DOTIVEX-152487 format. One record per residue: x, y, z negated of N, C-alpha, C, CB in turn; residue in three letters. Coordinates in nm, 3 decimals. Atoms other than C-alpha are relative to their C-alpha. Glycine has a CB too. Layout:
// residues N
{n_x: X&n_y: Y&n_z: Z&ca_x: X&ca_y: Y&ca_z: Z&c_x: X&c_y: Y&c_z: Z&cb_x: X&cb_y: Y&cb_z: Z&r: ala}
...
//
This chain:
// residues 118
{n_x: 0.036&n_y: -0.072&n_z: -0.121&ca_x: 11.165&ca_y: 10.183&ca_z: -13.060&c_x: -0.108&c_y: 0.102&c_z: -0.036&cb_x: -0.048&cb_y: -0.098&cb_z: 0.112&r: met}
{n_x: 0.099&n_y: -0.101&n_z: 0.035&ca_x: 10.977&ca_y: 10.512&ca_z: -13.088&c_x: -0.121&c_y: -0.008&c_z: 0.093&cb_x: 0.063&cb_y: 0.140&cb_z: 0.008&r: asn}
{n_x: 0.127&n_y: 0.008&n_z: -0.072&ca_x: 10.623&ca_y: 10.565&ca_z: -12.961&c_x: 0.012&c_y: 0.051&c_z: 0.144&cb_x: -0.106&cb_y: 0.079&cb_z: -0.073&r: asn}
{n_x: -0.017&n_y: -0.053&n_z: -0.135&ca_x: 10.728&ca_y: 10.777&ca_z: -12.660&c_x: 0.068&c_y: -0.102&c_z: 0.091&cb_x: 0.081&cb_y: 0.129&cb_z: -0.003&r: asn}
{n_x: -0.071&n_y: 0.103&n_z: -0.078&ca_x: 10.965&ca_y: 10.502&ca_z: -12.546&c_x: -0.095&c_y: -0.115&c_z: 0.035&cb_x: 0.123&cb_y: -0.054&cb_z: -0.079&r: lys}
{n_x: 0.097&n_y: 0.106&n_z: -0.025&ca_x: 10.689&ca_y: 10.241&ca_z: -12.583&c_x: -0.098&c_y: 0.041&c_z: 0.110&cb_x: -0.077&cb_y: -0.034&cb_z: -0.129&r: lys}
{n_x: 0.092&n_y: -0.051&n_z: -0.102&ca_x: 10.450&ca_y: 10.455&ca_z: -12.379&c_x: 0.068&c_y: 0.004&c_z: 0.136&cb_x: -0.053&cb_y: 0.141&cb_z: -0.039&r: ile}
{n_x: -0.077&n_y: -0.004&n_z: -0.125&ca_x: 10.719&ca_y: 10.508&ca_z: -12.116&c_x: 0.019&c_y: -0.138&c_z: 0.059&cb_x: 0.134&cb_y: 0.065&cb_z: -0.024&r: gly}
{n_x: -0.017&n_y: 0.138&n_z: -0.048&ca_x: 10.785&ca_y: 10.133&ca_z: -12.093&c_x: -0.130&c_y: -0.055&c_z: 0.059&cb_x: 0.047&cb_y: -0.090&cb_z: -0.115&r: asn}
{n_x: 0.130&n_y: 0.044&n_z: -0.053&ca_x: 10.413&ca_y: 10.063&ca_z: -12.047&c_x: -0.024&c_y: 0.064&c_z: 0.137&cb_x: -0.115&cb_y: 0.037&cb_z: -0.099&r: ile}
{n_x: 0.018&n_y: -0.071&n_z: -0.127&ca_x: 10.397&ca_y: 10.328&ca_z: -11.774&c_x: 0.086&c_y: -0.056&c_z: 0.111&cb_x: 0.031&cb_y: 0.147&cb_z: -0.019&r: gly}
{n_x: -0.089&n_y: 0.056&n_z: -0.101&ca_x: 10.697&ca_y: 10.183&ca_z: -11.593&c_x: -0.049&c_y: -0.137&c_z: 0.047&cb_x: 0.143&cb_y: -0.010&cb_z: -0.054&r: glu}
{n_x: 0.053&n_y: 0.131&n_z: -0.040&ca_x: 10.546&ca_y: 9.833&ca_z: -11.599&c_x: -0.123&c_y: 0.015&c_z: 0.088&cb_x: -0.035&cb_y: -0.085&cb_z: -0.125&r: arg}
{n_x: 0.119&n_y: -0.025&n_z: -0.083&ca_x: 10.216&ca_y: 9.966&ca_z: -11.463&c_x: 0.038&c_y: 0.054&c_z: 0.138&cb_x: -0.094&cb_y: 0.098&cb_z: -0.070&r: leu}
{n_x: -0.046&n_y: -0.056&n_z: -0.128&ca_x: 10.398&ca_y: 10.165&ca_z: -11.193&c_x: 0.058&c_y: -0.111&c_z: 0.088&cb_x: 0.104&cb_y: 0.111&cb_z: -0.022&r: ala}
{n_x: -0.060&n_y: 0.112&n_z: -0.074&ca_x: 10.591&ca_y: 9.853&ca_z: -11.092&c_x: -0.109&c_y: -0.087&c_z: 0.063&cb_x: 0.089&cb_y: -0.086&cb_z: -0.093&r: lys}
{n_x: 0.111&n_y: 0.081&n_z: -0.051&ca_x: 10.270&ca_y: 9.649&ca_z: -11.057&c_x: -0.074&c_y: 0.074&c_z: 0.110&cb_x: -0.097&cb_y: -0.038&cb_z: -0.115&r: val}
{n_x: 0.068&n_y: -0.084&n_z: -0.100&ca_x: 10.105&ca_y: 9.935&ca_z: -10.867&c_x: 0.075&c_y: -0.004&c_z: 0.133&cb_x: -0.012&cb_y: 0.146&cb_z: -0.050&r: tyr}
{n_x: -0.081&n_y: 0.002&n_z: -0.122&ca_x: 10.392&ca_y: 9.949&ca_z: -10.619&c_x: -0.004&c_y: -0.137&c_z: 0.068&cb_x: 0.146&cb_y: 0.038&cb_z: -0.032&r: leu}
{n_x: 0.006&n_y: 0.135&n_z: -0.057&ca_x: 10.389&ca_y: 9.572&ca_z: -10.572&c_x: -0.135&c_y: -0.025&c_z: 0.068&cb_x: 0.024&cb_y: -0.106&cb_z: -0.110&r: gln}
{n_x: 0.133&n_y: 0.016&n_z: -0.060&ca_x: 10.014&ca_y: 9.576&ca_z: -10.504&c_x: -0.004&c_y: 0.068&c_z: 0.137&cb_x: -0.110&cb_y: 0.058&cb_z: -0.092&r: ile}
{n_x: 0.001&n_y: -0.075&n_z: -0.125&ca_x: 10.077&ca_y: 9.832&ca_z: -10.230&c_x: 0.115&c_y: -0.038&c_z: 0.093&cb_x: 0.006&cb_y: 0.147&cb_z: -0.030&r: tyr}
{n_x: -0.094&n_y: 0.055&n_z: -0.095&ca_x: 10.345&ca_y: 9.623&ca_z: -10.064&c_x: 0.146&c_y: 0.037&c_z: -0.016&cb_x: -0.041&cb_y: 0.038&cb_z: 0.131&r: gly}
{n_x: -0.140&n_y: -0.034&n_z: 0.024&ca_x: 10.667&ca_y: 9.752&ca_z: -10.217&c_x: 0.072&c_y: -0.120&c_z: -0.061&cb_x: 0.012&cb_y: 0.124&cb_z: -0.094&r: tyr}
{n_x: -0.085&n_y: 0.102&n_z: 0.060&ca_x: 10.945&ca_y: 9.505&ca_z: -10.291&c_x: 0.085&c_y: 0.069&c_z: -0.106&cb_x: 0.091&cb_y: -0.073&cb_z: 0.108&r: glu}
{n_x: -0.079&n_y: -0.061&n_z: 0.108&ca_x: 11.101&ca_y: 9.592&ca_z: -10.627&c_x: 0.142&c_y: -0.055&c_z: 0.007&cb_x: -0.065&cb_y: -0.029&cb_z: -0.140&r: ile}
{n_x: -0.141&n_y: 0.039&n_z: -0.009&ca_x: 11.479&ca_y: 9.588&ca_z: -10.593&c_x: 0.069&c_y: 0.008&c_z: -0.135&cb_x: 0.073&cb_y: 0.087&cb_z: 0.100&r: leu}
{n_x: -0.070&n_y: -0.022&n_z: 0.127&ca_x: 11.583&ca_y: 9.719&ca_z: -10.933&c_x: -0.087&c_y: 0.090&c_z: -0.088&cb_x: 0.141&cb_y: 0.064&cb_z: 0.022&r: lys}
{n_x: 0.066&n_y: -0.088&n_z: 0.098&ca_x: 11.433&ca_y: 9.870&ca_z: -11.248&c_x: 0.105&c_y: 0.053&c_z: -0.096&cb_x: -0.113&cb_y: -0.077&cb_z: -0.077&r: cys}
{n_x: -0.089&n_y: -0.066&n_z: 0.096&ca_x: 11.610&ca_y: 10.111&ca_z: -11.482&c_x: 0.147&c_y: -0.009&c_z: 0.043&cb_x: -0.017&cb_y: -0.061&cb_z: -0.138&r: asn}
{n_x: -0.137&n_y: -0.001&n_z: -0.053&ca_x: 11.920&ca_y: 10.150&ca_z: -11.265&c_x: 0.075&c_y: 0.117&c_z: -0.064&cb_x: 0.000&cb_y: 0.013&cb_z: 0.157&r: tyr}
{n_x: -0.073&n_y: -0.102&n_z: 0.075&ca_x: 12.171&ca_y: 10.337&ca_z: -11.482&c_x: 0.143&c_y: 0.015&c_z: 0.049&cb_x: 0.000&cb_y: -0.034&cb_z: -0.149&r: arg}
{n_x: -0.140&n_y: -0.034&n_z: -0.025&ca_x: 12.498&ca_y: 10.511&ca_z: -11.403&c_x: 0.037&c_y: 0.113&c_z: -0.096&cb_x: 0.024&cb_y: 0.042&cb_z: 0.151&r: thr}
{n_x: -0.040&n_y: -0.115&n_z: 0.081&ca_x: 12.700&ca_y: 10.781&ca_z: -11.576&c_x: -0.072&c_y: 0.126&c_z: 0.042&cb_x: 0.151&cb_y: 0.021&cb_z: 0.009&r: arg}
{n_x: 0.065&n_y: -0.119&n_z: -0.054&ca_x: 12.517&ca_y: 11.031&ca_z: -11.354&c_x: -0.147&c_y: 0.010&c_z: -0.038&cb_x: 0.013&cb_y: 0.002&cb_z: 0.149&r: met}
{n_x: 0.141&n_y: -0.001&n_z: 0.033&ca_x: 12.171&ca_y: 10.929&ca_z: -11.467&c_x: -0.064&c_y: -0.134&c_z: 0.025&cb_x: -0.071&cb_y: 0.106&cb_z: 0.079&r: gly}
{n_x: 0.077&n_y: 0.124&n_z: -0.014&ca_x: 11.898&ca_y: 10.671&ca_z: -11.426&c_x: -0.111&c_y: 0.018&c_z: 0.103&cb_x: -0.059&cb_y: -0.044&cb_z: -0.136&r: glu}
{n_x: 0.117&n_y: 0.005&n_z: -0.088&ca_x: 11.638&ca_y: 10.576&ca_z: -11.168&c_x: -0.091&c_y: -0.108&c_z: -0.057&cb_x: 0.039&cb_y: -0.029&cb_z: 0.151&r: ile}
{n_x: 0.094&n_y: 0.093&n_z: 0.063&ca_x: 11.327&ca_y: 10.410&ca_z: -11.307&c_x: -0.025&c_y: -0.124&c_z: 0.086&cb_x: -0.131&cb_y: 0.070&cb_z: -0.029&r: asp}
{n_x: 0.029&n_y: 0.113&n_z: -0.090&ca_x: 11.241&ca_y: 10.194&ca_z: -11.005&c_x: 0.062&c_y: 0.027&c_z: 0.136&cb_x: -0.154&cb_y: -0.022&cb_z: 0.014&r: ile}
{n_x: -0.049&n_y: -0.005&n_z: -0.138&ca_x: 11.416&ca_y: 10.123&ca_z: -10.677&c_x: -0.078&c_y: -0.107&c_z: 0.075&cb_x: 0.159&cb_y: -0.023&cb_z: 0.009&r: ile}
{n_x: 0.087&n_y: 0.091&n_z: -0.074&ca_x: 11.184&ca_y: 9.967&ca_z: -10.422&c_x: 0.023&c_y: 0.017&c_z: 0.150&cb_x: -0.150&cb_y: 0.025&cb_z: -0.036&r: ala}
{n_x: -0.014&n_y: -0.004&n_z: -0.145&ca_x: 11.172&ca_y: 9.891&ca_z: -10.052&c_x: -0.133&c_y: -0.030&c_z: 0.066&cb_x: 0.108&cb_y: -0.100&cb_z: 0.049&r: lys}
{n_x: 0.119&n_y: 0.025&n_z: -0.080&ca_x: 10.887&ca_y: 9.914&ca_z: -9.804&c_x: 0.025&c_y: 0.054&c_z: 0.140&cb_x: -0.127&cb_y: 0.067&cb_z: -0.063&r: lys}
{n_x: -0.017&n_y: -0.041&n_z: -0.141&ca_x: 10.897&ca_y: 9.928&ca_z: -9.425&c_x: 0.140&c_y: 0.052&c_z: 0.030&cb_x: -0.103&cb_y: 0.107&cb_z: 0.036&r: asn}
{n_x: -0.141&n_y: -0.033&n_z: -0.025&ca_x: 11.278&ca_y: 9.941&ca_z: -9.420&c_x: 0.040&c_y: 0.137&c_z: -0.057&cb_x: 0.028&cb_y: -0.002&cb_z: 0.149&r: glu}
{n_x: -0.035&n_y: -0.125&n_z: 0.070&ca_x: 11.280&ca_y: 10.252&ca_z: -9.644&c_x: 0.021&c_y: -0.033&c_z: -0.146&cb_x: -0.113&cb_y: 0.109&cb_z: 0.017&r: ile}
{n_x: -0.028&n_y: 0.015&n_z: 0.142&ca_x: 11.438&ca_y: 10.255&ca_z: -9.988&c_x: -0.065&c_y: 0.117&c_z: -0.074&cb_x: 0.156&cb_y: -0.007&cb_z: -0.028&r: ile}
{n_x: 0.070&n_y: -0.100&n_z: 0.079&ca_x: 11.225&ca_y: 10.441&ca_z: -10.243&c_x: 0.061&c_y: 0.003&c_z: -0.140&cb_x: -0.153&cb_y: -0.029&cb_z: -0.006&r: his}
{n_x: -0.052&n_y: -0.022&n_z: 0.135&ca_x: 11.385&ca_y: 10.582&ca_z: -10.558&c_x: -0.112&c_y: 0.069&c_z: -0.077&cb_x: 0.135&cb_y: 0.087&cb_z: 0.000&r: phe}
{n_x: 0.124&n_y: -0.045&n_z: 0.060&ca_x: 11.094&ca_y: 10.626&ca_z: -10.794&c_x: 0.021&c_y: 0.043&c_z: -0.146&cb_x: -0.105&cb_y: -0.111&cb_z: 0.007&r: val}
{n_x: 0.002&n_y: -0.053&n_z: 0.136&ca_x: 11.073&ca_y: 10.843&ca_z: -11.105&c_x: -0.141&c_y: -0.020&c_z: -0.054&cb_x: 0.042&cb_y: 0.152&cb_z: -0.004&r: glu}
{n_x: 0.130&n_y: 0.026&n_z: 0.061&ca_x: 10.793&ca_y: 10.735&ca_z: -11.338&c_x: -0.019&c_y: 0.093&c_z: -0.120&cb_x: -0.012&cb_y: -0.149&cb_z: -0.044&r: val}
{n_x: 0.034&n_y: -0.088&n_z: 0.112&ca_x: 10.628&ca_y: 10.982&ca_z: -11.574&c_x: -0.133&c_y: -0.046&c_z: -0.059&cb_x: -0.008&cb_y: 0.149&cb_z: 0.045&r: lys}
{n_x: 0.119&n_y: 0.051&n_z: 0.068&ca_x: 10.377&ca_y: 10.857&ca_z: -11.829&c_x: -0.045&c_y: 0.101&c_z: -0.104&cb_x: 0.028&cb_y: -0.137&cb_z: -0.065&r: thr}
{n_x: 0.059&n_y: -0.094&n_z: 0.095&ca_x: 10.143&ca_y: 11.074&ca_z: -12.031&c_x: -0.126&c_y: -0.060&c_z: -0.061&cb_x: -0.032&cb_y: 0.135&cb_z: 0.067&r: arg}
{n_x: 0.126&n_y: 0.040&n_z: 0.063&ca_x: 9.858&ca_y: 11.018&ca_z: -12.275&c_x: -0.103&c_y: 0.111&c_z: 0.008&cb_x: 0.024&cb_y: -0.040&cb_z: -0.146&r: thr}
{n_x: 0.089&n_y: -0.113&n_z: -0.014&ca_x: 9.703&ca_y: 11.353&ca_z: -12.192&c_x: 0.028&c_y: 0.067&c_z: 0.134&cb_x: 0.017&cb_y: 0.101&cb_z: -0.117&r: ser}
{n_x: -0.018&n_y: -0.072&n_z: -0.127&ca_x: 9.648&ca_y: 11.558&ca_z: -11.877&c_x: 0.018&c_y: 0.150&c_z: -0.022&cb_x: -0.120&cb_y: -0.024&cb_z: 0.092&r: lys}
{n_x: -0.022&n_y: -0.143&n_z: 0.026&ca_x: 9.718&ca_y: 11.890&ca_z: -12.050&c_x: 0.109&c_y: 0.055&c_z: 0.090&cb_x: 0.037&cb_y: 0.025&cb_z: -0.148&r: arg}
{n_x: -0.110&n_y: -0.037&n_z: -0.090&ca_x: 10.043&ca_y: 11.907&ca_z: -11.856&c_x: 0.017&c_y: -0.116&c_z: 0.096&cb_x: 0.135&cb_y: 0.031&cb_z: -0.079&r: ile}
{n_x: -0.015&n_y: 0.107&n_z: -0.097&ca_x: 10.069&ca_y: 11.714&ca_z: -11.533&c_x: 0.140&c_y: -0.060&c_z: -0.008&cb_x: -0.029&cb_y: 0.051&cb_z: 0.142&r: glu}
{n_x: -0.128&n_y: 0.071&n_z: 0.010&ca_x: 10.344&ca_y: 11.455&ca_z: -11.537&c_x: 0.100&c_y: 0.052&c_z: 0.102&cb_x: -0.021&cb_y: -0.150&cb_z: 0.019&r: ala}
{n_x: -0.091&n_y: -0.046&n_z: -0.107&ca_x: 10.487&ca_y: 11.582&ca_z: -11.207&c_x: 0.069&c_y: 0.131&c_z: -0.036&cb_x: -0.077&cb_y: 0.016&cb_z: 0.130&r: arg}
{n_x: -0.060&n_y: -0.128&n_z: 0.038&ca_x: 10.554&ca_y: 11.920&ca_z: -11.367&c_x: 0.122&c_y: -0.017&c_z: -0.089&cb_x: -0.102&cb_y: 0.085&cb_z: -0.072&r: asp}
{n_x: -0.117&n_y: 0.023&n_z: 0.084&ca_x: 10.815&ca_y: 11.759&ca_z: -11.592&c_x: 0.120&c_y: -0.052&c_z: 0.079&cb_x: -0.035&cb_y: -0.099&cb_z: -0.110&r: ser}
{n_x: -0.112&n_y: 0.042&n_z: -0.085&ca_x: 11.034&ca_y: 11.659&ca_z: -11.296&c_x: 0.056&c_y: 0.126&c_z: 0.066&cb_x: -0.046&cb_y: -0.107&cb_z: 0.110&r: ile}
{n_x: -0.057&n_y: -0.126&n_z: -0.048&ca_x: 11.244&ca_y: 11.969&ca_z: -11.249&c_x: 0.110&c_y: -0.020&c_z: 0.102&cb_x: 0.052&cb_y: 0.078&cb_z: -0.116&r: gly}
{n_x: -0.105&n_y: -0.001&n_z: -0.102&ca_x: 11.513&ca_y: 12.062&ca_z: -11.002&c_x: 0.125&c_y: -0.077&c_z: -0.047&cb_x: 0.038&cb_y: 0.144&cb_z: 0.036&r: lys}
{n_x: -0.118&n_y: 0.069&n_z: 0.054&ca_x: 11.795&ca_y: 11.935&ca_z: -11.229&c_x: -0.022&c_y: -0.151&c_z: 0.000&cb_x: 0.031&cb_y: 0.049&cb_z: -0.142&r: thr}
{n_x: 0.032&n_y: 0.143&n_z: 0.001&ca_x: 11.624&ca_y: 11.597&ca_z: -11.273&c_x: 0.005&c_y: -0.056&c_z: 0.142&cb_x: -0.139&cb_y: -0.025&cb_z: -0.063&r: lys}
{n_x: -0.003&n_y: 0.044&n_z: -0.140&ca_x: 11.576&ca_y: 11.571&ca_z: -10.896&c_x: 0.143&c_y: -0.013&c_z: 0.051&cb_x: -0.078&cb_y: 0.098&cb_z: 0.088&r: cys}
{n_x: -0.140&n_y: 0.007&n_z: -0.043&ca_x: 11.945&ca_y: 11.643&ca_z: -10.838&c_x: 0.067&c_y: -0.124&c_z: -0.058&cb_x: 0.077&cb_y: 0.126&cb_z: -0.044&r: met}
{n_x: -0.057&n_y: 0.119&n_z: 0.061&ca_x: 12.044&ca_y: 11.368&ca_z: -11.084&c_x: -0.051&c_y: -0.127&c_z: 0.070&cb_x: -0.033&cb_y: -0.005&cb_z: -0.150&r: his}
{n_x: 0.057&n_y: 0.116&n_z: -0.069&ca_x: 11.807&ca_y: 11.120&ca_z: -10.919&c_x: 0.067&c_y: -0.016&c_z: 0.135&cb_x: -0.153&cb_y: 0.016&cb_z: 0.016&r: ile}
{n_x: -0.059&n_y: 0.007&n_z: -0.133&ca_x: 11.948&ca_y: 11.206&ca_z: -10.577&c_x: 0.145&c_y: -0.048&c_z: -0.006&cb_x: -0.008&cb_y: 0.137&cb_z: 0.069&r: trp}
{n_x: -0.139&n_y: 0.045&n_z: 0.014&ca_x: 12.309&ca_y: 11.160&ca_z: -10.694&c_x: 0.006&c_y: -0.149&c_z: -0.031&cb_x: 0.071&cb_y: 0.079&cb_z: -0.110&r: lys}
{n_x: 0.003&n_y: 0.143&n_z: 0.035&ca_x: 12.227&ca_y: 10.822&ca_z: -10.850&c_x: -0.046&c_y: -0.081&c_z: 0.121&cb_x: -0.094&cb_y: -0.025&cb_z: -0.121&r: val}
{n_x: 0.047&n_y: 0.068&n_z: -0.121&ca_x: 12.038&ca_y: 10.724&ca_z: -10.533&c_x: 0.113&c_y: -0.017&c_z: 0.101&cb_x: -0.117&cb_y: 0.078&cb_z: 0.064&r: ala}
{n_x: -0.112&n_y: 0.007&n_z: -0.095&ca_x: 12.339&ca_y: 10.807&ca_z: -10.317&c_x: 0.104&c_y: -0.103&c_z: -0.046&cb_x: 0.066&cb_y: 0.138&cb_z: 0.015&r: gln}
{n_x: -0.094&n_y: 0.096&n_z: 0.056&ca_x: 12.562&ca_y: 10.603&ca_z: -10.549&c_x: -0.052&c_y: -0.143&c_z: 0.022&cb_x: 0.022&cb_y: 0.027&cb_z: -0.151&r: tyr}
{n_x: 0.059&n_y: 0.132&n_z: -0.022&ca_x: 12.322&ca_y: 10.306&ca_z: -10.530&c_x: 0.016&c_y: -0.044&c_z: 0.146&cb_x: -0.150&cb_y: 0.001&cb_z: -0.040&r: tyr}
{n_x: -0.014&n_y: 0.033&n_z: -0.142&ca_x: 12.324&ca_y: 10.319&ca_z: -10.150&c_x: 0.145&c_y: -0.036&c_z: 0.033&cb_x: -0.047&cb_y: 0.119&cb_z: 0.088&r: leu}
{n_x: -0.142&n_y: 0.025&n_z: -0.023&ca_x: 12.704&ca_y: 10.336&ca_z: -10.146&c_x: 0.043&c_y: -0.135&c_z: -0.058&cb_x: 0.085&cb_y: 0.113&cb_z: -0.061&r: tyr}
{n_x: -0.041&n_y: 0.123&n_z: 0.067&ca_x: 12.754&ca_y: 10.052&ca_z: -10.398&c_x: -0.060&c_y: -0.126&c_z: 0.064&cb_x: -0.039&cb_y: 0.006&cb_z: -0.147&r: lys}
{n_x: 0.067&n_y: 0.114&n_z: -0.062&ca_x: 12.514&ca_y: 9.827&ca_z: -10.206&c_x: 0.016&c_y: -0.004&c_z: 0.152&cb_x: -0.147&cb_y: 0.003&cb_z: -0.034&r: asn}
{n_x: -0.030&n_y: -0.004&n_z: -0.144&ca_x: 12.656&ca_y: 9.907&ca_z: -9.861&c_x: -0.125&c_y: 0.020&c_z: 0.086&cb_x: 0.070&cb_y: -0.128&cb_z: 0.042&r: asn}
{n_x: 0.123&n_y: -0.028&n_z: -0.073&ca_x: 12.321&ca_y: 10.043&ca_z: -9.746&c_x: 0.019&c_y: 0.129&c_z: 0.080&cb_x: -0.121&cb_y: 0.012&cb_z: -0.097&r: leu}
{n_x: -0.025&n_y: -0.115&n_z: -0.088&ca_x: 12.416&ca_y: 10.271&ca_z: -9.459&c_x: -0.106&c_y: 0.001&c_z: 0.109&cb_x: 0.144&cb_y: -0.006&cb_z: 0.061&r: tyr}
{n_x: 0.097&n_y: -0.015&n_z: -0.110&ca_x: 12.187&ca_y: 10.404&ca_z: -9.188&c_x: -0.136&c_y: -0.060&c_z: -0.033&cb_x: 0.055&cb_y: -0.064&cb_z: 0.126&r: asn}
{n_x: 0.132&n_y: 0.046&n_z: 0.042&ca_x: 11.875&ca_y: 10.320&ca_z: -9.384&c_x: -0.076&c_y: 0.121&c_z: -0.055&cb_x: 0.010&cb_y: -0.115&cb_z: -0.108&r: ile}
{n_x: 0.081&n_y: -0.110&n_z: 0.050&ca_x: 11.590&ca_y: 10.555&ca_z: -9.461&c_x: -0.018&c_y: -0.010&c_z: -0.151&cb_x: -0.136&cb_y: 0.002&cb_z: 0.069&r: gly}
{n_x: 0.024&n_y: 0.000&n_z: 0.143&ca_x: 11.542&ca_y: 10.659&ca_z: -9.820&c_x: -0.072&c_y: 0.128&c_z: -0.039&cb_x: 0.133&cb_y: -0.014&cb_z: -0.079&r: cys}
{n_x: 0.068&n_y: -0.117&n_z: 0.052&ca_x: 11.333&ca_y: 10.896&ca_z: -10.023&c_x: -0.018&c_y: -0.013&c_z: -0.150&cb_x: -0.135&cb_y: 0.020&cb_z: 0.069&r: gln}
{n_x: 0.025&n_y: -0.004&n_z: 0.144&ca_x: 11.268&ca_y: 11.000&ca_z: -10.380&c_x: -0.148&c_y: 0.031&c_z: -0.021&cb_x: 0.092&cb_y: 0.106&cb_z: -0.071&r: val}
{n_x: 0.143&n_y: -0.011&n_z: 0.025&ca_x: 10.911&ca_y: 10.953&ca_z: -10.499&c_x: -0.024&c_y: 0.006&c_z: -0.151&cb_x: -0.077&cb_y: -0.118&cb_z: 0.063&r: asp}
{n_x: 0.038&n_y: 0.003&n_z: 0.142&ca_x: 10.726&ca_y: 10.979&ca_z: -10.829&c_x: -0.130&c_y: -0.076&c_z: -0.016&cb_x: -0.013&cb_y: 0.144&cb_z: -0.058&r: ala}
{n_x: 0.126&n_y: 0.061&n_z: 0.038&ca_x: 10.453&ca_y: 10.784&ca_z: -10.999&c_x: -0.040&c_y: 0.060&c_z: -0.134&cb_x: 0.010&cb_y: -0.158&cb_z: -0.008&r: val}
{n_x: 0.056&n_y: -0.052&n_z: 0.124&ca_x: 10.238&ca_y: 10.953&ca_z: -11.261&c_x: -0.093&c_y: -0.106&c_z: -0.057&cb_x: -0.077&cb_y: 0.136&cb_z: 0.024&r: glu}
{n_x: 0.088&n_y: 0.095&n_z: 0.068&ca_x: 10.072&ca_y: 10.725&ca_z: -11.515&c_x: -0.063&c_y: 0.073&c_z: -0.117&cb_x: 0.078&cb_y: -0.128&cb_z: -0.047&r: val}
{n_x: 0.074&n_y: -0.060&n_z: 0.110&ca_x: 9.804&ca_y: 10.862&ca_z: -11.744&c_x: -0.071&c_y: -0.109&c_z: -0.077&cb_x: -0.101&cb_y: 0.106&cb_z: 0.052&r: tyr}
{n_x: 0.061&n_y: 0.099&n_z: 0.089&ca_x: 9.711&ca_y: 10.637&ca_z: -12.035&c_x: -0.094&c_y: 0.074&c_z: -0.094&cb_x: 0.109&cb_y: -0.081&cb_z: -0.080&r: leu}
{n_x: 0.097&n_y: -0.064&n_z: 0.086&ca_x: 9.392&ca_y: 10.757&ca_z: -12.194&c_x: -0.082&c_y: -0.106&c_z: -0.072&cb_x: -0.092&cb_y: 0.095&cb_z: 0.081&r: gln}
{n_x: 0.071&n_y: 0.095&n_z: 0.085&ca_x: 9.159&ca_y: 10.595&ca_z: -12.447&c_x: -0.072&c_y: -0.108&c_z: 0.079&cb_x: -0.099&cb_y: 0.072&cb_z: -0.087&r: lys}
{n_x: 0.080&n_y: 0.098&n_z: -0.072&ca_x: 8.931&ca_y: 10.428&ca_z: -12.196&c_x: 0.029&c_y: -0.004&c_z: 0.149&cb_x: -0.144&cb_y: 0.029&cb_z: -0.021&r: asp}
{n_x: -0.033&n_y: 0.006&n_z: -0.142&ca_x: 9.110&ca_y: 10.467&ca_z: -11.863&c_x: 0.151&c_y: 0.010&c_z: 0.022&cb_x: -0.071&cb_y: 0.112&cb_z: 0.075&r: ser}
{n_x: -0.138&n_y: -0.013&n_z: -0.047&ca_x: 9.438&ca_y: 10.440&ca_z: -11.679&c_x: -0.008&c_y: 0.059&c_z: 0.139&cb_x: 0.077&cb_y: -0.140&cb_z: -0.001&r: ile}
{n_x: -0.005&n_y: -0.061&n_z: -0.132&ca_x: 9.512&ca_y: 10.664&ca_z: -11.384&c_x: 0.144&c_y: -0.002&c_z: 0.048&cb_x: -0.056&cb_y: 0.146&cb_z: -0.003&r: glu}
{n_x: -0.134&n_y: 0.006&n_z: -0.059&ca_x: 9.808&ca_y: 10.614&ca_z: -11.152&c_x: -0.003&c_y: 0.081&c_z: 0.129&cb_x: 0.046&cb_y: -0.148&cb_z: 0.026&r: ile}
{n_x: -0.013&n_y: -0.082&n_z: -0.120&ca_x: 9.910&ca_y: 10.871&ca_z: -10.890&c_x: 0.139&c_y: -0.019&c_z: 0.060&cb_x: -0.026&cb_y: 0.150&cb_z: -0.032&r: asn}
{n_x: -0.126&n_y: 0.016&n_z: -0.072&ca_x: 10.180&ca_y: 10.807&ca_z: -10.631&c_x: 0.028&c_y: 0.129&c_z: 0.075&cb_x: -0.004&cb_y: -0.122&cb_z: 0.098&r: tyr}
{n_x: -0.037&n_y: -0.126&n_z: -0.066&ca_x: 10.363&ca_y: 11.117&ca_z: -10.509&c_x: 0.123&c_y: -0.026&c_z: 0.085&cb_x: 0.026&cb_y: 0.113&cb_z: -0.105&r: ile}
{n_x: -0.115&n_y: 0.025&n_z: -0.086&ca_x: 10.586&ca_y: 11.059&ca_z: -10.206&c_x: 0.087&c_y: 0.123&c_z: 0.016&cb_x: -0.046&cb_y: -0.049&cb_z: 0.136&r: pro}
{n_x: -0.099&n_y: -0.104&n_z: -0.036&ca_x: 10.898&ca_y: 11.262&ca_z: -10.134&c_x: -0.004&c_y: 0.123&c_z: -0.089&cb_x: -0.020&cb_y: 0.042&cb_z: 0.142&r: gln}
{n_x: -0.003&n_y: -0.115&n_z: 0.091&ca_x: 10.933&ca_y: 11.481&ca_z: -10.441&c_x: 0.119&c_y: 0.090&c_z: 0.027&cb_x: 0.004&cb_y: -0.048&cb_z: -0.145&r: ile}
{n_x: -0.114&n_y: -0.082&n_z: -0.039&ca_x: 11.264&ca_y: 11.603&ca_z: -10.301&c_x: -0.014&c_y: 0.024&c_z: 0.150&cb_x: 0.138&cb_y: -0.070&cb_z: -0.035&r: ile}
{n_x: 0.008&n_y: -0.032&n_z: -0.143&ca_x: 11.242&ca_y: 11.786&ca_z: -9.971&c_x: 0.124&c_y: 0.080&c_z: 0.039&cb_x: -0.130&cb_y: 0.080&cb_z: 0.033&r: ser}
{n_x: -0.119&n_y: -0.070&n_z: -0.050&ca_x: 11.517&ca_y: 11.929&ca_z: -9.756&c_x: -0.016&c_y: 0.149&c_z: -0.003&cb_x: 0.032&cb_y: -0.045&cb_z: 0.142&r: asp}
//
């Protein structure tokens, strides 16, 4: 496993714990289809949250800046597939992001709701 993958795995575990602390029920992690992957699928207040996690060891480039329009489209397609496969109709859903910054002596986690807007 390469270093970037290890850092990404650490970030996803931290994001999962962060979401649980704030009352999210984790439904699925690393949900993969041919169309793409969603890092975390969670539920809170009858809303399904499809969460993209971005982990960085530096703040030179903000993690959120690496989630482009194409990535958002893939996440949305996978989200729609997940809802369909799990017979989740007439339920609220949104695509969110969690930024995790791992630095020498600190960890910073930022939750960004609704990265995809109409």
